[in-house]
LUMKOL-141160 format. One record per residue: x, y negated, z of N, C-alpha, C, O in turn. Coordinates in pm, whole numbers, padded with zeros to 5 digits, always signed. Layout:
XYZXYZXYZXYZ
...
This chain:
+03667+03904+01590+03615+03796+01483+03591+03906+01360+03497+03886+01284
+03648+03983+01348+03640+04046+01216+03502+04130+01220+03451+04182+01120
+03449+04136+01349+03312+04231+01364+03219+04116+01278+03136+04157+01196
+03234+03998+01297+03115+03906+01270+03118+03839+01135+03057+03734+01112
+03194+03906+01044+03209+03871+00896+03087+03923+00810+03027+03853+00728
+03054+04071+00844+02936+04132+00766+02800+04062+00813+02722+04012+00733
+02783+04064+00937+02650+03969+00987+02616+03832+00946+02501+03791+00925
+02725+03766+00937+02722+03645+00917+02708+03618+00753+02646+03526+00700
+02778+03715+00693+02784+03703+00531+02653+03731+00486+02596+03663+00401
+02593+03847+00551+02458+03891+00464+02357+03798+00539+02251+03785+00477
+02363+03728+00660+02278+03620+00680+02281+03497+00584+02178+03433+00562
+02377+03472+00540+02412+03361+00422+02364+03415+00309+02280+03350+00248
+02395+03513+00269+02330+03572+00152+02179+03585+00114+02129+03560+00004
+02111+03635+00239+01966+03648+00263+01897+03521+00236+01793+03514+00171
+01967+03403+00298+01911+03254+00319+01953+03219+00188+01867+03145+00143
+02046+03237+00104+02067+03183-00014+01960+03233-00121+01908+03160-00205
+01939+03356-00107+01836+03421-00209+01695+03388-00162+01607+03410-00245
+01660+03341-00048+01542+03283-00005+01516+03128-00081+01417+03086-00140
+01625+03076-00059+01643+02917-00112+01593+02931-00262+01498+02870-00310
+01687+03037-00341+01660+03033-00479+01513+03082-00517+01453+03024-00607
+01458+03184-00453+01344+03245-00459+01230+03086-00458+01144+03053-00540
+01264+03035-00364+01164+02913-00322+01170+02823-00438+01061+02781-00478
+01309+02771-00521+01321+02720-00640+01237+02753-00737+01156+02683-00798
+01256+02839-00745+01220+02953-00869+01040+02948-00884+00973+02928-00985
+00993+02977-00735+00866+02943-00749+00804+02815-00784+00717+02799-00870
+00860+02722-00706+00812+02591-00718+00807+02546-00859+00717+02479-00911
+00936+02597-00925+00920+02556-01070+00809+02617-01164+00762+02559-01261
+00776+02741-01121+00677+02788-01190+00562+02726-01166+00488+02705-01262
+00523+02686-01042+00416+02604-00998+00399+02456-01073+00289+02408-01099
+00483+02414-01091+00491+02269-01153+00530+02280-01300+00557+02180-01367
+00531+02384-01341+00547+02367-01499+00411+02316-01605+00428+02259-01713
+00288+02347-01550+00214+02323-01585+00144+02157-01569+00046+02118-01632
+00212+02087-01484+00171+01953-01439+00199+01872-01586+00294+01885-01663
+00083+01783-01595+00107+01661-01711+00121+01549-01634+00034+01515-01554
+00253+01473-01658+00260+01343-01620+00240+01248-01724+00255+01287-01839
+00204+01118-01700+00155+01037-01778+00286+00984-01851+00390+00965-01787
+00274+00957-02013+00353+00919-02077+00350+00746-02078+00251+00673-02090
+00500+00706-02060+00508+00559-02037+00526+00512-02187+00591+00575-02270
+00471+00413-02208+00471+00351-02348+00639+00312-02355+00706+00273-02260
+00690+00335-02508+00807+00280-02498+00841+00134-02542+00782+00068-02627
+00930+00104-02479+00969-00075-02520+01055-00072-02585+01145+00009-02566
+01058-00175-02704+01167-00227-02772+01176-00383-02773+01087-00461-02739
+01287-00409-02815+01339-00529-02840+01248-00652-02873+01243-00759-02812
+01167-00609-02999+01101-00679-03076+00946-00723-03002+00865-00800-03053
+00933-00663-02892+00782-00649-02841+00804-00770-02702+00910-00759-02639
+00723-00861-02666+00723-00944-02577+00716-00890-02430+00614-00826-02406
+00806-00903-02324+00817-00875-02190+00713-00943-02103+00719-01064-02080
+00604-00853-02046+00529-00922-01975+00547-00876-01843+00458-00911-01766
+00611-00828-01810+00621-00784-01647+00714-00893-01561+00810-00947-01615
+00681-00917-01438+00726-01027-01379+00884-00961-01337+00892-00843-01305
+00990-01038-01339+01097-00982-01286+01132-00936-01137+01110-01015-01045
+01185-00815-01112+01211-00784-00970+01342-00802-00923+01431-00718-00929
+01354-00931-00869+01504-00967-00822+01477-00982-00676+01386-01054-00635
+01572-00899-00578+01564-00903-00450+01701-00981-00413+01791-00990-00496
+01710-01030-00298+01842-01106-00232+01856-01008-00136+01770-00920-00127
+01964-01010-00052+02033-00951+00035+01949-00952+00162+01938-00855+00237
+01885-01082+00181+01790-01114+00284+01655-01052+00289+01579-01067+00385
+01625-00970+00166+01502-00923+00173+01474-00773+00221+01369-00719+00255
+01604-00724+00211+01609-00608+00264+01655-00551+00424+01720-00629+00493
+01626-00438+00470+01637-00418+00605+01773-00424+00647+01848-00454+00554
+01821-00408+00740+01993-00392+00763+02018-00287+00747+01925-00206+00749
+02123-00251+00730+02189-00136+00708+02313-00090+00745+02388-00186+00766
+02371+00026+00762+02480+00017+00822+02608+00031+00700+02605+00120+00615
+02676-00034+00707+02796-00046+00576+02909+00029+00620+02953+00029+00734
+02958+00100+00510+03074+00186+00533+03206+00140+00589+03308+00203+00617
+03175+00017+00599+03327-00060+00671+03306-00177+00756+03200-00238+00739
+03393-00224+00851+03364-00331+00919+03341-00436+00867+03404-00460+00764
+03238-00545+00919+03226-00670+00840+03205-00774+00927+03157-00747+01037
+03239-00919+00892+03197-01021+00944+03048-01064+00945+02964-01029+00862
+03027-01142+01046+02875-01212+01033+02828-01256+00901+02712-01238+00864
+02927-01320+00824+02929-01388+00715+02936-01316+00601+02921-01379+00496
+02957-01182+00596+02946-01071+00505+02809-01065+00446+02725-01111+00523
+02763-01024+00336+02630-00973+00279+02653-00895+00196+02759-00895+00133
+02552-00805+00177+02546-00710+00081+02455-00777-00026+02361-00841+00021
+02466-00773-00146+02407-00808-00272+02442-00934-00277+02542-00987-00230
+02313-01001-00365+02320-01122-00419+02197-01192-00488+02085-01181-00438
+02218-01263-00599+02074-01278-00652+02142-01298-00792+02263-01307-00817
+02010-01306-00899+02050-01324-01029+01948-01449-01051+01845-01478-00990
+02008-01507-01151+01908-01618-01224+01938-01625-01365+02032-01564-01415
+01861-01695-01425+01887-01726-01605+01749-01736-01665+01642-01746-01605
+01768-01731-01774+01659-01733-01876+01665-01627-01960+01764-01600-02029
+01498-01529-01955+01536-01463-02069+01503-01446-02185+01571-01374-02258
């Protein structure tokens, strides 16, 4: 078992160095990208976008982190005047 420590350790170190180098290269290539500026919204402006409200039936079924009954639903809905 002790004879495998050096080869495995060197392999892990080389893989980490390759990943770090890849991250640095990707940051260098993406540093000149221009992203569109979003206009700032303040509360004194009128909100012109439609609400984006979704109910639990609008999404695809998902695996829940616990057992559930068929009557259980994830999510809900919101209503009211803005």
